[in-house]
C-alpha positions in Angstrom: -23.8 4.4 -6.3 -25.8 4.6 -9.8 -23.0 3.9 -12.2 -20.7 1.1 -12.2 -17.2 2.4 -12.5 -15.8 -0.5 -14.2 -18.4 -0.2 -17.2 -15.7 1.7 -19.2 -12.7 -0.4 -18.6 -11.2 -2.8 -21.3 -13.0 -6.1 -21.5 -11.7 -8.4 -18.7 -14.2 -11.4 -19.5 -17.0 -11.6 -17.2 -15.6 -13.8 -14.5 -12.7 -11.7 -14.1 -14.7 -8.7 -13.9 -17.1 -10.3 -11.0 -14.1 -11.4 -9.0 -12.5 -7.9 -9.3 -15.8 -6.3 -8.3 -16.2 -8.8 -5.2 -12.7 -7.8 -4.3 -13.1 -4.3 -4.2 -16.8 -4.3 -2.9 -16.0 -3.7 0.8 -13.0 -1.3 0.5 -13.0 2.1 1.8 -11.7 5.1 -0.1 -8.0 4.7 1.1 -7.9 1.2 0.3 -9.0 1.8 -3.1 -6.3 4.1 -3.5 -3.7 1.9 -2.3 -5.1 -0.7 -4.7 -5.2 1.7 -7.6 -1.3 2.5 -6.7 -0.4 -1.0 -6.3 -1.9 -1.7 -9.6 -0.3 1.0 -11.5 3.2 -0.3 -10.0 2.5 -3.6 -11.5 1.5 -2.2 -14.8 4.8 -0.1 -14.8 6.9 -3.1 -14.0 5.2 -5.5 -16.4 5.6 -2.6 -19.2 9.5 -2.9 -18.6 9.5 -6.4 -19.3 10.8 -7.7 -22.7 8.0 -7.8 -25.3 5.5 -5.7 -23.2 3.4 -3.4 -25.1 4.2 0.4 -25.0 2.5 3.1 -22.9 -0.9 4.3 -24.0 0.7 7.9 -25.2 3.1 5.8 -27.4 0.5 4.3 -29.3 -0.1 5.4 -32.8 -2.2 8.7 -32.7 -4.6 9.9 -35.5 -3.3 12.0 -38.0 -3.6 15.8 -37.2 -4.3 18.8 -39.6 -1.1 20.1 -40.7 -1.2 23.1 -38.9 -2.1 21.6 -35.5 0.0 22.8 -32.8 0.3 21.1 -29.2 2.3 22.5 -26.2 3.6 20.2 -23.7 4.5 21.6 -20.3 6.3 19.5 -17.8 6.9 20.0 -13.8 9.5 18.0 -12.4 11.6 17.5 -9.2 13.7 14.6 -10.4 13.6 14.8 -14.2 11.3 11.9 -14.4 8.2 14.3 -15.6 10.2 15.9 -18.0 11.4 12.6 -19.4 7.9 11.6 -20.0 7.0 14.8 -21.4 9.8 14.6 -24.0 8.4 11.0 -25.0 4.9 12.5 -25.2 6.2 15.6 -27.6 8.0 12.8 -29.8 4.7 10.7 -30.0 2.7 14.1 -30.9 5.4 15.0 -33.6 5.2 11.6 -35.2 1.1 12.0 -35.4 1.8 15.2 -37.4 1.4 17.9 -34.6 3.8 20.5 -34.1 4.7 19.9 -30.5 6.9 22.2 -28.1 7.9 20.7 -24.8 8.6 23.3 -22.1 9.3 23.4 -18.5 6.5 25.1 -16.5 9.4 27.3 -14.9 10.2 28.7 -18.4 6.8 28.9 -19.9 5.1 32.2 -19.9 1.8 31.7 -18.1 0.1 34.6 -19.5 0.5 32.9 -23.0 -2.0 30.1 -21.9 -5.2 31.8 -23.2 -3.7 31.9 -26.8 -3.1 28.0 -26.5 -5.6 25.6 -28.1 -4.1 22.3 -26.8 -1.9 21.8 -24.0 -0.8 18.5 -22.4 0.6 19.1 -18.5 2.9 16.4 -17.2 3.5 17.0 -13.5 5.6 14.8 -11.3 4.3 15.5 -7.8 5.9 14.8 -4.6 5.0 14.6 -1.0 1.3 14.6 -0.4 0.7 15.7 -4.2 2.5 19.0 -3.9 3.7 20.5 -7.2 7.5 20.4 -8.0 9.4 23.5 -7.2 9.6 24.5 -10.7 5.9 24.6 -11.1 5.0 26.8 -8.1 4.8 30.1 -10.0 2.6 28.3 -12.7 0.1 26.8 -10.2 -0.1 30.1 -8.3 -1.2 31.7 -11.8 -3.6 29.1 -12.5 -5.1 29.5 -8.8 -5.0 33.3 -8.5 -8.4 35.3 -8.6 -7.4 37.1 -11.9 -6.6 34.0 -13.9 -7.6 34.0 -17.3 -10.5 32.1 -18.6 -9.5 29.3 -20.8 -12.6 28.3 -22.5 -11.1 27.5 -25.7 -8.4 25.5 -24.5 -8.4 21.7 -24.6 -6.0 20.0 -22.2 -5.0 17.0 -20.4 -2.9 16.4 -17.1 -0.9 13.5 -16.4 0.2 13.7 -12.7 2.9 11.6 -11.7 2.9 10.5 -8.1 5.8 10.5 -6.1 7.4 6.9 -6.5 8.5 6.8 -2.6 
C-alpha cells in the first residue's frame, strides 16, 4: 500500500496513531468494515451524551453567495434519513443557502441536470439496498440513458441499516 489511509485524520497524537495502526495492521477487509461500524456506533452514542459536540453537518458552514441554492434529497425506509436531511437543510439555510428538502420519490429526476448542488441522504437497509421510495430514482441514475451531470456538485450520506 503506497499511501497511509490515516494520514488525513484529525491528529490523535503520535502514540495513539501508532497504537491504532498496530491494531488495524493485520485485519482483513471484513474486519476493518466491522471496526468502522463499531467506531461509528460509539461516535453516535457519545454524540448523544450531555455536552457532546454536534454532528459535522451541524457545524457552522461558510457564508454562501446570496443566490446559492442547494437541493437535499432523501430516501428513507423508517424516517431516519428524512430527519437527517431536514437537519442538513436547516444547517444549509443557516449558512445562507436556499435549501429545498425533498424525498427522492417526489423529486422529478429529469430535473437533476439543472441542479448545481445536491446532497443525497439515503438510509439503506438489508445489504445496502436503497429504500423503496428511492427505487425509481436509483433506476433513473443507473439507466443507460441517464443524463451526464458534469456541472453537478454533490455529496452522498449513506446511513446504514442499524440492525
